[in-house]
VEXSEKE-78835 format. One record per residue (C-alpha): residue number from 1; residue in three letters; x, y, z. Coordinates in nm, 3 decimals, m for minus. Example, Ala and Ser with C-alpha at 12.3 -4.5 7.8 and 13.67 -1.06 7.14 Angstrom:
REM residues 2
SITE_1_ALA_1.230_m0.450_0.780
SITE_2_SER_1.367_m0.106_0.714
***
This chain:
REM residues 310
SITE_1_MET_3.189_m2.296_m9.469
SITE_2_GLU_3.299_m2.402_m9.144
SITE_3_HIS_3.303_m2.173_m8.854
SITE_4_ARG_3.525_m2.169_m8.521
SITE_5_ALA_3.534_m1.978_m8.224
SITE_6_LEU_3.809_m1.724_m8.222
SITE_7_GLY_4.003_m1.759_m7.896
SITE_8_ARG_3.801_m1.606_m7.596
SITE_9_SER_3.683_m1.324_m7.812
SITE_10_GLY_3.317_m1.454_m7.787
SITE_11_THR_3.307_m1.437_m8.157
SITE_12_GLU_3.282_m1.713_m8.422
SITE_13_VAL_3.462_m1.635_m8.763
SITE_14_SER_3.462_m1.834_m9.086
SITE_15_ARG_3.751_m2.028_m9.152
SITE_16_ILE_3.847_m1.808_m9.460
SITE_17_ILE_3.857_m1.442_m9.377
SITE_18_LEU_3.825_m1.219_m9.654
SITE_19_GLY_4.107_m0.958_m9.632
SITE_20_CYS_3.999_m0.608_m9.780
SITE_21_GLY_4.350_m0.458_m9.786
SITE_22_ASN_4.360_m0.376_m10.138
SITE_23_PHE_4.021_m0.205_m10.156
SITE_24_GLY_4.101_0.153_m10.259
SITE_25_GLY_4.460_0.142_m10.221
SITE_26_ILE_4.741_m0.107_m10.169
SITE_27_GLY_4.765_m0.183_m9.789
SITE_28_SER_4.833_0.105_m9.568
SITE_29_ALA_5.088_0.265_m9.789
SITE_30_PRO_4.987_0.652_m9.851
SITE_31_ALA_5.201_0.632_m10.185
SITE_32_PHE_4.926_0.371_m10.291
SITE_33_PHE_4.597_0.540_m10.169
SITE_34_GLY_4.349_0.543_m10.451
SITE_35_GLN_4.502_0.261_m10.625
SITE_36_GLY_4.408_m0.112_m10.581
SITE_37_GLU_4.057_m0.225_m10.637
SITE_38_THR_3.772_0.023_m10.725
SITE_39_ARG_3.454_0.018_m10.546
SITE_40_GLU_3.286_m0.170_m10.814
SITE_41_GLN_3.565_m0.434_m10.808
SITE_42_ALA_3.574_m0.453_m10.425
SITE_43_PHE_3.198_m0.500_m10.440
SITE_44_ALA_3.218_m0.785_m10.680
SITE_45_ILE_3.474_m0.958_m10.446
SITE_46_MET_3.270_m0.926_m10.166
SITE_47_ASP_2.964_m1.052_m10.332
SITE_48_ALA_3.155_m1.367_m10.437
SITE_49_ALA_3.304_m1.391_m10.086
SITE_50_TRP_2.949_m1.369_m9.924
SITE_51_ALA_2.805_m1.619_m10.165
SITE_52_ALA_3.078_m1.878_m10.094
SITE_53_GLY_3.000_m1.859_m9.697
SITE_54_ILE_3.262_m1.648_m9.610
SITE_55_THR_3.134_m1.430_m9.334
SITE_56_THR_3.409_m1.260_m9.168
SITE_57_PHE_3.568_m0.946_m9.352
SITE_58_ASP_3.904_m0.790_m9.228
SITE_59_THR_3.985_m0.429_m9.293
SITE_60_ALA_4.173_m0.127_m9.144
SITE_61_ASP_4.127_0.249_m9.106
SITE_62_ALA_4.449_0.300_m9.303
SITE_63_TYR_4.381_0.049_m9.591
SITE_64_GLY_4.342_0.290_m9.879
SITE_65_GLY_4.330_0.602_m9.655
SITE_66_GLY_3.980_0.498_m9.520
SITE_67_ARG_3.835_0.387_m9.845
SITE_68_SER_3.850_0.021_m9.756
SITE_69_GLU_3.612_0.058_m9.453
SITE_70_ALA_3.401_0.304_m9.664
SITE_71_TYR_3.376_0.043_m9.951
SITE_72_VAL_3.286_m0.247_m9.699
SITE_73_GLY_3.032_m0.016_m9.514
SITE_74_ASP_2.872_0.096_m9.853
SITE_75_TRP_2.845_m0.282_m9.956
SITE_76_MET_2.668_m0.365_m9.629
SITE_77_ARG_2.417_m0.109_m9.651
SITE_78_SER_2.346_m0.177_m10.015
SITE_79_ARG_2.302_m0.563_m9.945
SITE_80_GLY_2.149_m0.564_m9.632
SITE_81_VAL_2.396_m0.788_m9.451
SITE_82_ARG_2.623_m0.792_m9.176
SITE_83_PRO_2.938_m0.989_m9.172
SITE_84_VAL_3.175_m1.021_m8.870
SITE_85_LEU_3.400_m0.730_m8.913
SITE_86_THR_3.758_m0.667_m8.799
SITE_87_THR_3.931_m0.364_m8.836
SITE_88_LYS_4.250_m0.228_m8.703
SITE_89_THR_4.429_0.090_m8.630
SITE_90_PHE_4.805_0.238_m8.595
SITE_91_ASN_4.910_0.355_m8.938
SITE_92_PRO_4.869_0.728_m9.049
SITE_93_MET_4.583_0.801_m9.250
SITE_94_SER_4.757_1.044_m9.514
SITE_95_GLU_5.115_1.103_m9.565
SITE_96_GLY_5.250_1.297_m9.257
SITE_97_ALA_4.956_1.233_m9.037
SITE_98_ASP_4.980_1.088_m8.688
SITE_99_SER_5.012_0.730_m8.606
SITE_100_GLY_5.043_0.491_m8.303
SITE_101_LEU_4.835_0.350_m8.005
SITE_102_SER_4.800_0.611_m7.778
SITE_103_GLY_4.476_0.611_m7.569
SITE_104_PRO_4.335_0.917_m7.733
SITE_105_ARG_4.414_0.818_m8.082
SITE_106_ILE_4.257_0.470_m8.054
SITE_107_GLN_3.934_0.630_m7.927
SITE_108_ARG_3.959_0.896_m8.215
SITE_109_GLN_4.021_0.628_m8.492
SITE_110_LEU_3.765_0.399_m8.380
SITE_111_GLU_3.509_0.651_m8.394
SITE_112_ALA_3.609_0.742_m8.787
SITE_113_SER_3.617_0.394_m8.861
SITE_114_LEU_3.264_0.330_m8.702
SITE_115_GLY_3.147_0.598_m8.918
SITE_116_ARG_3.292_0.488_m9.235
SITE_117_LEU_3.142_0.130_m9.198
SITE_118_GLY_2.808_0.266_m9.084
SITE_119_VAL_2.782_0.054_m8.765
SITE_120_GLU_2.779_0.119_m8.393
SITE_121_ARG_3.013_m0.154_m8.283
SITE_122_ILE_3.308_m0.351_m8.430
SITE_123_ASN_3.316_m0.716_m8.360
SITE_124_LEU_3.694_m0.735_m8.365
SITE_125_TYR_3.952_m0.463_m8.303
SITE_126_LEU_4.321_m0.488_m8.385
SITE_127_ALA_4.635_m0.305_m8.296
SITE_128_HIS_4.775_m0.289_m8.662
SITE_129_GLN_5.136_m0.321_m8.505
SITE_130_MET_5.334_m0.263_m8.184
SITE_131_ASP_5.396_0.105_m8.084
SITE_132_PRO_5.738_0.159_m7.903
SITE_133_ALA_5.637_0.510_m7.845
SITE_134_THR_5.337_0.440_m7.615
SITE_135_PRO_5.348_0.239_m7.315
SITE_136_LEU_5.156_m0.108_m7.375
SITE_137_GLU_4.967_m0.049_m7.051
SITE_138_GLU_4.817_0.251_m7.200
SITE_139_THR_4.713_0.069_m7.525
SITE_140_VAL_4.579_m0.220_m7.322
SITE_141_ALA_4.381_0.015_m7.112
SITE_142_ALA_4.247_0.194_m7.404
SITE_143_PHE_4.120_m0.140_m7.587
SITE_144_ASP_3.977_m0.265_m7.262
SITE_145_GLU_3.754_0.037_m7.203
SITE_146_LEU_3.630_0.034_m7.559
SITE_147_GLU_3.541_m0.339_m7.486
SITE_148_ARG_3.360_m0.255_m7.171
SITE_149_ALA_3.186_0.022_m7.342
SITE_150_GLY_3.042_m0.222_m7.593
SITE_151_ARG_3.212_m0.031_m7.890
SITE_152_VAL_3.409_m0.329_m7.965
SITE_153_GLY_3.351_m0.691_m7.906
SITE_154_ALA_3.714_m0.804_m7.859
SITE_155_TRP_4.059_m0.679_m7.929
SITE_156_GLY_4.364_m0.834_m8.063
SITE_157_GLY_4.724_m0.751_m8.191
SITE_158_SER_4.856_m0.782_m8.560
SITE_159_ASN_5.226_m0.795_m8.636
SITE_160_VAL_5.324_m0.852_m8.277
SITE_161_ASP_5.593_m1.069_m8.103
SITE_162_ILE_5.552_m1.316_m7.828
SITE_163_ASP_5.663_m1.042_m7.554
SITE_164_TRP_5.363_m0.820_m7.685
SITE_165_ILE_5.147_m1.127_m7.678
SITE_166_GLU_5.257_m1.221_m7.316
SITE_167_ARG_5.224_m0.881_m7.172
SITE_168_ALA_4.899_m0.751_m7.345
SITE_169_ARG_4.691_m1.074_m7.328
SITE_170_PRO_4.485_m1.009_m7.647
SITE_171_ALA_4.172_m1.227_m7.750
SITE_172_TRP_4.363_m1.326_m8.064
SITE_173_VAL_4.662_m1.240_m8.283
SITE_174_GLN_4.694_m1.191_m8.661
SITE_175_ASN_5.049_m1.209_m8.814
SITE_176_SER_5.209_m1.340_m9.120
SITE_177_TYR_5.270_m1.689_m9.157
SITE_178_SER_5.325_m1.930_m9.432
SITE_179_LEU_5.532_m2.216_m9.557
SITE_180_LEU_5.774_m1.910_m9.636
SITE_181_ASP_5.731_m1.712_m9.329
SITE_182_ARG_5.730_m1.940_m9.029
SITE_183_ASP_5.876_m1.702_m8.753
SITE_184_ASP_5.559_m1.772_m8.537
SITE_185_GLU_5.614_m2.134_m8.559
SITE_186_GLY_5.676_m2.284_m8.220
SITE_187_LEU_5.675_m2.028_m7.937
SITE_188_ALA_5.430_m1.778_m8.081
SITE_189_ILE_5.152_m2.027_m8.212
SITE_190_GLU_5.213_m2.234_m7.893
SITE_191_LEU_5.159_m1.977_m7.658
SITE_192_CYS_4.824_m1.868_m7.838
SITE_193_ALA_4.719_m2.243_m7.822
SITE_194_ARG_4.809_m2.262_m7.465
SITE_195_GLU_4.638_m1.940_m7.346
SITE_196_GLY_4.331_m1.978_m7.559
SITE_197_ILE_4.407_m1.686_m7.784
SITE_198_GLY_4.312_m1.710_m8.128
SITE_199_TYR_4.522_m1.717_m8.427
SITE_200_THR_4.455_m1.589_m8.774
SITE_201_PRO_4.751_m1.579_m9.039
SITE_202_TYR_4.759_m1.320_m9.308
SITE_203_SER_4.969_m1.347_m9.608
SITE_204_PRO_4.941_m1.740_m9.673
SITE_205_LEU_5.070_m1.723_m10.022
SITE_206_ALA_5.380_m1.520_m9.929
SITE_207_GLY_5.298_m1.234_m10.156
SITE_208_GLY_5.237_m1.484_m10.457
SITE_209_TRP_5.529_m1.696_m10.403
SITE_210_LEU_5.328_m2.014_m10.305
SITE_211_THR_5.115_m2.000_m10.629
SITE_212_GLY_5.373_m2.086_m10.867
SITE_213_LYS_5.375_m1.730_m11.061
SITE_214_TYR_5.761_m1.676_m10.966
SITE_215_ARG_5.990_m1.897_m11.170
SITE_216_ARG_6.382_m1.961_m11.168
SITE_217_GLY_6.550_m1.741_m11.393
SITE_218_GLU_6.254_m1.560_m11.521
SITE_219_GLU_6.108_m1.203_m11.460
SITE_220_PRO_5.819_m1.149_m11.245
SITE_221_PRO_5.478_m1.106_m11.407
SITE_222_ALA_5.384_m0.759_m11.476
SITE_223_GLY_5.179_m0.615_m11.195
SITE_224_SER_5.283_m0.867_m10.955
SITE_225_ARG_5.393_m0.793_m10.586
SITE_226_MET_5.745_m0.839_m10.703
SITE_227_THR_5.718_m0.558_m10.946
SITE_228_MET_5.529_m0.320_m10.705
SITE_229_ARG_5.662_m0.398_m10.336
SITE_230_PRO_5.945_m0.644_m10.377
SITE_231_GLU_6.141_m0.570_m10.066
SITE_232_PRO_5.981_m0.803_m9.822
SITE_233_TYR_6.036_m1.088_m10.070
SITE_234_ALA_6.375_m1.022_m10.193
SITE_235_HIS_6.526_m1.283_m9.983
SITE_236_LEU_6.324_m1.552_m10.153
SITE_237_GLN_6.514_m1.512_m10.467
SITE_238_GLU_6.758_m1.811_m10.409
SITE_239_ASP_6.800_m2.161_m10.558
SITE_240_GLY_6.703_m2.329_m10.242
SITE_241_VAL_6.372_m2.167_m10.239
SITE_242_PHE_6.320_m2.246_m10.602
SITE_243_ASP_6.383_m2.608_m10.506
SITE_244_ALA_6.141_m2.612_m10.255
SITE_245_LEU_5.870_m2.459_m10.463
SITE_246_GLU_5.928_m2.687_m10.749
SITE_247_ALA_5.900_m2.986_m10.523
SITE_248_PHE_5.587_m2.823_m10.357
SITE_249_GLU_5.427_m2.782_m10.710
SITE_250_ARG_5.479_m3.137_m10.775
SITE_251_HIS_5.317_m3.268_m10.475
SITE_252_ALA_5.022_m3.005_m10.563
SITE_253_ARG_5.015_m3.182_m10.900
SITE_254_GLU_5.001_m3.533_m10.753
SITE_255_ARG_4.713_m3.427_m10.518
SITE_256_GLU_4.527_m3.301_m10.840
SITE_257_THR_4.512_m2.956_m10.698
SITE_258_THR_4.712_m2.610_m10.711
SITE_259_PRO_4.987_m2.508_m10.508
SITE_260_ALA_4.782_m2.208_m10.372
SITE_261_ALA_4.509_m2.423_m10.245
SITE_262_LEU_4.758_m2.663_m10.101
SITE_263_ALA_4.950_m2.363_m9.913
SITE_264_ILE_4.629_m2.260_m9.757
SITE_265_ALA_4.534_m2.602_m9.657
SITE_266_TRP_4.868_m2.638_m9.486
SITE_267_LEU_4.769_m2.371_m9.257
SITE_268_LEU_4.416_m2.482_m9.187
SITE_269_ALA_4.578_m2.806_m9.103
SITE_270_HIS_4.758_m2.669_m8.802
SITE_271_PRO_4.560_m2.722_m8.472
SITE_272_GLY_4.669_m2.371_m8.368
SITE_273_VAL_4.536_m2.181_m8.662
SITE_274_THR_4.171_m2.067_m8.629
SITE_275_ALA_4.105_m1.907_m8.955
SITE_276_VAL_4.318_m1.779_m9.253
SITE_277_VAL_4.311_m1.447_m9.410
SITE_278_ILE_4.306_m1.427_m9.775
SITE_279_GLY_4.323_m1.117_m10.006
SITE_280_PRO_4.182_m1.190_m10.347
SITE_281_ARG_4.240_m0.924_m10.621
SITE_282_ARG_3.954_m1.070_m10.830
SITE_283_PRO_3.659_m1.288_m10.744
SITE_284_GLU_3.791_m1.599_m10.897
SITE_285_GLN_4.086_m1.585_m10.687
SITE_286_LEU_3.860_m1.677_m10.382
SITE_287_GLN_3.868_m2.042_m10.538
SITE_288_PRO_4.200_m2.186_m10.402
SITE_289_ALA_4.095_m2.076_m10.043
SITE_290_LEU_3.747_m2.264_m10.104
SITE_291_ASP_3.937_m2.580_m10.250
SITE_292_ALA_4.176_m2.556_m9.949
SITE_293_VAL_3.896_m2.594_m9.710
SITE_294_GLU_3.788_m2.933_m9.879
SITE_295_LEU_4.151_m3.078_m9.876
SITE_296_ASN_4.157_m3.162_m9.525
SITE_297_LEU_4.520_m3.251_m9.491
SITE_298_SER_4.635_m3.502_m9.217
SITE_299_LEU_4.909_m3.411_m8.985
SITE_300_GLY_5.130_m3.638_m9.150
SITE_301_GLU_5.088_m3.486_m9.498
SITE_302_ARG_5.149_m3.146_m9.345
SITE_303_ALA_5.452_m3.254_m9.190
SITE_304_SER_5.575_m3.398_m9.524
SITE_305_ILE_5.497_m3.060_m9.691
SITE_306_THR_5.675_m2.881_m9.425
SITE_307_GLY_5.969_m3.094_m9.513
SITE_308_PHE_6.007_m2.951_m9.875
SITE_309_PHE_6.076_m2.607_m9.689
SITE_310_ALA_6.319_m2.721_m9.420
***
């Protein structure tokens, strides 16, 4: 597994990052706390990722209401290993709890994350999203203080726009980016590349839409994202998107690979992408990402694939 320097963070990350957002819940939504992968299932995924050379794990304080961090911490202690750790804060830890990026809350949440993970220092700490209720200067000052104190190695921003990036000057950015979600293409990614800011996209498969599981005129598979949290992807249910997906799938067959592997390879081929965050629900779902690393798309082929979705 190749590793790359993450912007100016001083940390190297594996080009595939294990996203732990479904450990003990489904993301940060309190309604789904306690669902998602069980402790044993999470351990199986982490075992498989580590064996495959994935040495960077991405979690958040609110994933599963703290369960994700606890599972990762328990796994590290039981296996005697220490991946590069990324965690985040912003979202409430329970229904009705506080949220945001005020200085005191960032300090409090970090201490709780350190406890659940069982470590004294987080390699990489992220603002999970922008906080309009707190002055950005206060947030940046809090993160900078944690870095100076050695409690975090570097800090960044997730789900942030170009104005936030320009003003905050984080070490890296983690936003949604895929063939079906290209809002960051151009200005945001170019800014990161120009300023030496790392970029680690998540949701590379657009909620499963780039795997081939959703078909024109067919009901979504039981238990899929479109049956649980369809709102972010409802706009994709149109003929033009299905036309693009069908052309993309044909190209994957010609390449003797899967649409999922090709979609991740398309991201890895972008010069501005440091690494890609994947969130497998089972160990075998790691395989497309491992295959993607081996595809080594040329810029020309990447441009051809992009053309399917123009």
